[in-house]
C-alpha positions as CSV (number, residue, x, y, z in Angstrom):
1,M,125.9,74.4,86.9
2,S,123.4,76.5,84.9
3,S,121.3,79.2,86.7
4,V,118.2,77.2,85.9
5,T,119.7,74.1,87.6
6,F,120.7,76.2,90.6
7,T,117.3,77.7,90.9
8,I,115.6,74.2,90.7
9,Q,118.2,72.9,93.2
10,A,117.5,75.8,95.7
11,F,113.7,75.3,95.3
12,V,113.8,71.6,95.9
13,T,116.2,71.8,98.8
14,L,114.2,74.3,100.7
15,L,110.9,72.7,99.9
16,V,112.1,69.4,101.4
17,I,113.7,71.1,104.5
18,M,110.6,73.2,105.2
19,D,108.2,70.5,104.5
20,P,104.9,72.0,104.0
21,P,103.0,68.9,104.3
22,G,104.5,68.4,107.7
23,A,103.5,71.8,108.9
24,V,99.9,71.1,108.0
25,P,98.8,69.0,111.1
26,I,100.5,71.4,113.4
27,F,98.8,74.4,111.8
28,L,95.4,72.6,112.0
29,A,95.9,71.9,115.6
30,L,96.9,75.4,116.4
31,A,94.3,77.1,114.3
32,S,91.4,74.7,114.8
33,D,89.4,77.1,117.0
34,R,89.7,80.0,114.6
35,T,87.1,81.1,112.0
36,A,87.9,80.3,108.5
37,K,88.7,83.9,107.7
38,V,91.3,84.0,110.6
39,R,92.8,80.8,109.6
40,R,93.3,81.9,106.0
41,R,95.0,85.0,107.4
42,L,97.2,83.0,109.8
43,A,98.3,80.7,106.8
44,W,99.5,83.9,104.8
45,Q,101.0,85.5,107.9
46,A,103.0,82.2,108.7
47,A,104.3,82.1,105.1
48,G,105.1,85.8,105.1
49,V,106.9,85.6,108.5
50,S,109.1,82.7,107.2
51,L,109.8,84.5,104.1
52,I,111.0,87.5,106.0
53,V,113.1,85.5,108.3
54,I,114.8,83.5,105.4
55,A,115.3,86.7,103.4
56,T,116.9,88.5,106.6
57,F,119.3,85.6,107.2
58,A,120.1,85.4,103.4
59,L,121.2,89.1,103.4
60,F,122.6,89.5,106.9
61,G,122.8,86.0,108.5
62,R,126.4,85.7,108.7
63,F,126.9,89.2,110.1
64,I,124.1,88.6,112.7
65,L,125.5,85.4,113.9
66,D,129.0,86.7,114.1
67,Y,128.0,90.0,115.8
68,L,126.1,88.0,118.5
69,N,128.7,85.4,118.7
70,V,126.0,82.7,118.2
71,S,126.6,79.5,116.3
72,I,124.3,77.7,114.1
73,Q,124.2,74.9,116.7
74,A,123.0,77.2,119.3
75,L,120.3,78.5,117.1
76,Q,119.2,75.1,116.3
77,A,119.1,74.0,120.0
78,A,117.0,77.2,120.9
79,G,114.6,76.4,118.1
80,G,114.3,72.7,119.2
81,L,113.5,73.8,122.8
82,L,110.9,76.2,121.7
83,L,109.2,73.7,119.5
84,L,109.3,71.2,122.5
85,L,107.5,73.6,124.7
86,I,104.7,74.1,122.0
87,S,104.4,70.4,121.5
88,L,104.0,69.8,125.2
89,E,101.0,72.3,125.0
90,L,99.5,70.4,122.1
91,L,99.9,67.0,123.9
92,T,98.4,68.2,127.1
93,G,95.7,70.4,125.6
94,K,96.9,73.4,127.6
95,Q,97.4,76.5,125.6
96,S,98.0,79.9,127.2
97,G,97.2,83.5,126.1
98,E,94.1,85.3,124.9
99,T,92.7,84.8,121.5
100,D,94.1,87.9,119.8
101,N,97.6,87.2,121.2
102,R,97.4,83.6,120.2
103,D,96.4,84.7,116.6
104,A,99.6,86.6,116.3
105,N,101.8,84.1,118.2
106,I,100.7,81.2,116.0
107,A,101.7,82.9,112.8
108,L,105.0,84.2,114.2
109,V,105.9,81.2,116.6
110,P,106.0,78.4,116.1
111,L,104.7,78.3,112.5
112,G,106.6,81.1,110.8
113,T,109.7,80.3,112.9
114,P,111.3,78.0,113.9
115,L,109.0,75.3,112.2
116,L,109.2,76.7,108.8
117,A,112.1,79.1,108.8
118,G,114.1,76.9,111.0
119,P,117.9,76.5,111.4
120,G,118.1,74.0,108.5
121,A,116.2,76.3,106.0
122,I,118.4,79.3,107.3
123,V,121.7,77.5,106.9
124,A,120.7,76.1,103.3
125,T,119.7,79.6,102.2
126,M,123.0,81.1,103.5
127,I,124.9,78.3,101.7
128,F,123.0,79.1,98.5
129,V,123.7,82.8,98.8
130,Q,127.5,82.0,99.0
131,H,127.2,80.1,95.7
132,A,125.1,82.9,94.0
133,H,128.0,84.4,92.1
134,S,126.0,85.9,89.2
135,A,122.9,88.0,88.8
136,A,121.2,85.2,87.1
137,R,121.8,83.0,90.1
138,I,120.8,85.6,92.6
139,T,117.5,86.2,90.6
140,G,117.0,82.4,90.5
141,L,117.4,82.1,94.4
142,V,115.0,84.9,94.9
143,I,112.5,83.1,92.7
144,A,113.1,79.8,94.4
145,V,112.5,81.2,97.9
146,V,109.4,83.0,97.0
147,A,108.0,79.9,95.1
148,V,108.6,77.8,98.2
149,H,106.7,80.2,100.4
150,L,103.8,80.4,97.9
151,V,103.6,76.5,98.0
152,I,103.7,76.7,101.9
153,A,100.9,79.2,101.9
154,L,98.8,77.3,99.5
155,A,99.3,74.0,101.5
156,L,98.2,75.7,104.8
157,L,95.3,77.4,103.0
158,T,94.1,74.1,101.4
159,S,94.3,72.3,104.7
160,T,91.7,74.5,106.4
161,T,88.9,72.7,104.5
162,V,89.9,69.5,106.4
163,L,88.6,71.0,109.6
164,R,85.0,71.0,108.1
165,I,85.2,67.2,107.8
166,I,87.0,65.9,111.0
167,R,84.9,67.8,113.5
168,E,85.8,68.3,117.2
169,A,86.9,64.8,118.0
170,G,89.1,64.6,114.9
171,I,90.6,68.1,115.8
172,T,91.5,66.7,119.2
173,L,93.2,63.7,117.6
174,V,95.0,65.9,115.1
175,A,96.3,68.1,118.0
176,R,97.8,65.2,119.9
177,I,99.3,63.7,116.7
178,A,100.7,67.2,115.9
179,G,102.1,67.6,119.4
180,L,103.8,64.1,119.0
181,L,105.3,65.1,115.6
182,L,106.3,68.5,116.8
183,A,108.0,66.9,119.9
184,A,109.9,64.5,117.6
185,I,111.1,67.3,115.4
186,A,112.2,69.3,118.5
187,V,114.1,66.4,119.9
188,Q,115.8,65.8,116.5
189,M,116.8,69.5,116.3
190,V,118.4,69.4,119.8
191,V,120.1,66.1,118.9
192,E,121.6,67.6,115.8
193,A,122.7,70.6,117.6
194,I,124.5,68.5,120.3
195,K,126.2,66.6,117.4
196,G,127.3,69.9,115.9
197,F,128.6,71.0,119.3
198,A,130.6,67.7,119.7
199,A,132.1,68.0,116.3
200,T,133.5,71.4,117.1
201,W,135.1,70.5,120.3
């Protein structure tokens, strides 16, 4: 496999796993009561946090998991439970915390991680790192990861214009739909974690 093919494969794989369009309704639901300026900042922050998490696990992932004696399945289950908690808040319309704290938390959790930089993206990146045997492949992987996060940021930034159209009633509907989608993603993550645990027993 050439370095170009490897780069394209890494980009497409991470783009599909991280699913920027799927994160849009959740971002809109969580950031609907923010100003346009704050929403733009949150979009960049979410993409930045995801990039930092992915880069950290690309460099030190195996060491971190081995040192803490944590399996990928445990990480996946924890991420699923965290997303489930957020989804229940969206479905019930109850969100805790003050505005400033929520601004930071939205970008960090659940957007940056585990929604974008979730177990699937982390594992995929770690696998690509193992196959990056040359300088050209390493460079290609870096380009692919950065490019994916630029796409994520642009998708979130573009989505903010939707809020001007759908108004308050539409925002409530988006929040409920986002909560349902997030709950489904959370349950799927937990199920996959259980399957992973069962396979290792």
